[in-house]
N, C-alpha and C positions, 0 to 999 in steps of 0.2 A: 519523520522529522527532517526539516529542511537544512541543508548545508550548502556552502559555497566554496569554490576553489579560488585561492588568492593568486597573485602574480607569480608566486614562487611554487605553485602547485600544491600548497598546503590546504587542507580542508578546514574551514572555519564554520562554526555553528552560527545560525541566524538568531538574533535577539530582536523582537518586535517592540518598539516603543509606541504606546498609545497615549498621547498627551496633546491637548489643544494648544499648547504653547510651542511654537516652532523654535523658540530660543532654547528651551530645555533640550530638544532633540539636537540642535546645533552644538550646545555645550557638551552633551554626552558624546557626540560623534568626535569632537575635537579631543576631549580628555581621555577617551577610551580607545583612541587610535593605537594600533599595535597589539591589542588584545587578541586572544584566539577565538574571537567571535566578531561578527559584523552586525551593524545596526541597520534596521529599516524602520521608517516612522510613518504613523498615521495620526491625523489631527482630530478625528472624530470617532465616536464610539462605534457606529455602524460600519464605518470604513475599517476600523481596527478589527472587528469581528470577522469581516469578510477576508481581510488579509491573513488573519490567524488560520482560517479554514483552508485558504489556498496555499500559504507558505509553510504551515506547520513548523513554526519557530521552536527552538530549543527552550526559550524562556520568553515571557512577556513582561515588560515593565509597563504598568498601568496607572495612570493618574486618576485618582478618585474624585477630583474636584472639577471635572470638565463641565462646560456649558452644554445644555441640551441633554443628551443621553449621558448620565453621569457614570463614574467608574463602577459603582456598586451594581448598576443595571448591566453594564458590560460584563463584569465578573460573573454575575448570575447566569447570563446567556452562555458565556464560555464554558462554565461548569455544567450546564444543562445539556450541552451538545456533545454526543459521544465522540465526534471527530476532534474536539479541542479540550475535552474535560481533563485530559492527563497532562496538558502543557502547564508547567509551573508558572504561576503569576505572582510577580513581586509588586505590591501596591506602593505607589508613591502618593504622599498626601501632606498638605499643610495642617490637616486636622490631627490633633494629638490626643483627643479624648479617648478614654478607655473604651467607651461604647463603640466608637468608630473602628477601633482596632479589633474588638471582639466580633463586630459585624463582618469585617473583611475576612477574618480567619474562618468564621462560620460559613461564609459563602465559598471558601475554598482557596483563599490566598495562601501562598507558602511563606511569604515574608511581608513585612510592613516597614517602610522607610519614610521617615518624616522629613519634610522640606522645611528649611533649606538643608539639603543632605551633604554629608561629608563625602567628597569624591573618592578618597582612598578607601573608606569603609564600603561605599557602594561598589567599587571595583572588586573588592574581595568577596562581597556577598554575591555579586553576579558570577564571578569565577566559580564559586561553590555551587550556585544554582545550575550553571551550565554543565559542570562535571556530573552533578547528580542526575540531571536530565539525560545525559549521554549514557550513563550507567543503567538507568531505568529502561532506556530504549533498547540497549543491548540485551537486558534480561527479557524484555518483551519479545524481541526478535527470536531469542532462543526458544521461548515458549511456543513460537509459531513455526518452528522448523521440524520436519520429519526426521527422526533420528536415524533411520536406515538409509534414506536416499539423499538427505541434505537439501531437499526441496522444501518449499513452504508446505504447511499442512492444510487440512480441511478447514480449520477455523480461520486461518488467514485467507484462504480462498473465498470463503463465504463473505467476509468483510470486504475484500477488494472487488469481488464481483458486483456486489450491490453498488459500490462507489462508481465503478466503470459504467454500469448501466445507467445510473443517474446522470453521469457526465455525458453519456451518449444522448440521453433524452434532452438534456439541458442545452447542449451546444450543437447537436446534429453531427457528431463525429461518427466515422465508421468504427465498427467493433465486431470482432468475431470470437467465438468460443468453441473449443474442441475438447471432447472427452476421448481419451485413449484407453483401450483395454487390451491387456496381453492375452492372446488367443490360447485357449487350452492350458492355462497357467497351472491349474490344479494337477494336471498330469505331469508337469515338470517336477513339482514338489513330490508327487507320489512315486515317480520313476527314479529321479536322481537325488532326491532329498531336499530339505529346506535350505541348506547352504547354496544349492544351485538356484533355487527360486529367489533367494535374496540377491544373488549375483545378477540375475536377470533384472530385478527391480532397480538395482543400482546402475546397471548398464543402460536401461531405458532413461533413467534420470540424466546420465552423462550425455546421451545423444540429444535429449531435449535442451540441456544447457548449451551444448555446442552449436545447435542449429538456430535457436531463437534469437531475436533482437534484444537489446538491452531494455527496451520498453515493454517486452512481453513478460508474462508471469506464468511460470510452470509450477504446478502443485501436485503433490500426491493426494488424491481424493479419497483413497481408501483401498486396502487390499492391493489388487493389481490394476487399479484404475488411476489415471492421471488426468488433470485438467490443464488446459493452456488458454490463458486470456491474451488476446491479441488486439490491443487498442489501436485505433487508426489503421485498421487492416480490413480491406474488403474481403467478401467471401471468396473471391477468385484468388487473391494473393494468399489468403489463409490456406486455401486448398493446396496451393503449390508448396507452401511450407510443410503442411501436414503430410503430403505425399512424399516429400523429400525425407522427412523423419521416418516415415513408414518404410521406404526403400532402404534407408541407412540401417535400420534395425534388422531388416531381413538379410543383410549382407554380413552381419557379425558372425564370427566363429566363436562359440562359447567354450572355454577350456574344459568345463566339467561335463559338457555334452556336445562335442564337436559335430556329431552326426545329426543333431537336432536343431533346426532353425527356430527362431522366435519371431513371430509376426504379431502385429497389432491391428485391431479394428478401430476405426475412428468415426465418431459422430460430430459433425461440424455444423454450426449455425452462425450466420453473419448478418450484419445490417449495413445498408449503404448510408445510414445516418438518419433515415426517416423512421425512427423506432418509437412505437407507442405500446409496448408490451412490458411486463414486469420481469425482474431478474429470474424469479422462480419458473415462470412459464417458458422462458428462453432456455433455461437449464433442462427442463423436462423435454423440450424439443430436441436438444442435443443428445439427450439420453435415448430418445426414440430413434434418432438417426443411427446411434451406435448399435442398437439392437437390430436395426435393419441391416447394417453392415455385417453383423454377426450371422444373421439368419440367411444372408444371401451369398455366403461363401467365405467370409472373414478376409483378413489381409487387404482391406480396402477402406476408402474414405467415402462416406455418404454425407452429402451436404445439402443444406437448404438455406433460404434467406428469409429473414423476418422483416415484413413491411406492414406498418399499421396494425400490429398485433396478429397478423396472419402469416403462418409459415408456408412457404411455397418453394418448389424446387429451384435451385440456383443454377 
């Protein structure tokens, strides 16, 4: 969900207005100034859909009476797309027939406001919709967090990884992916107990959070495996980051087993932007590199580069 920081450092949620009348957007911008949300506007249905996908607004105000691509068609496309289907849509319309309202709600609208609208009522309804959207987003994020490490979980990784690969294919951005696996982790649980193993997993998560950029995404993939998505990062830059994480983990003294170091093996695959392979194939290559790191002595990074669907040594 998109948000912006105002001049006082406060975070405001974004509300997208899709209406072919620029006057409506100007009126709303003037009368809703000072609210805890900021408005952005699009005057066409196709442009509105594209903006919703890119900006991920907290709420969408949608005019149903637009020329060309009407609001019902826009609403249908928004609710059919997994990336926008959960964004609340408040329908604005001069149409007051019962059937129009039923159609809008059937298509997924969360509210229906008739024109000419009362600005005080609209303001209150928008506040309520934004608050509800923020709460739902918080619940959704909680469902995507791994309870032990505090990192994102496998479900969130799967979703974001598909998005990042699609972005790389569409715009030619660099992208790298790494899979981390704690070496001989089972022996830590067997020798020192599961509390020691849990402490290791939390420690790996802390190092990942400390070392990565704000744009990177660290996830617990399952068991003792972690994944790191590095957008706009070349294989070489990603390798430097992964090696720094690997070295940092190797230097930690663990309170429950100070005599036992913990190391990780890492499989890394990156692209220089000329990517023509799918997300799953890339993930499989990172996994193969991980096993190569394991089988060739552990505590190392094995990397390769994907170009036009072919993985080759980087």
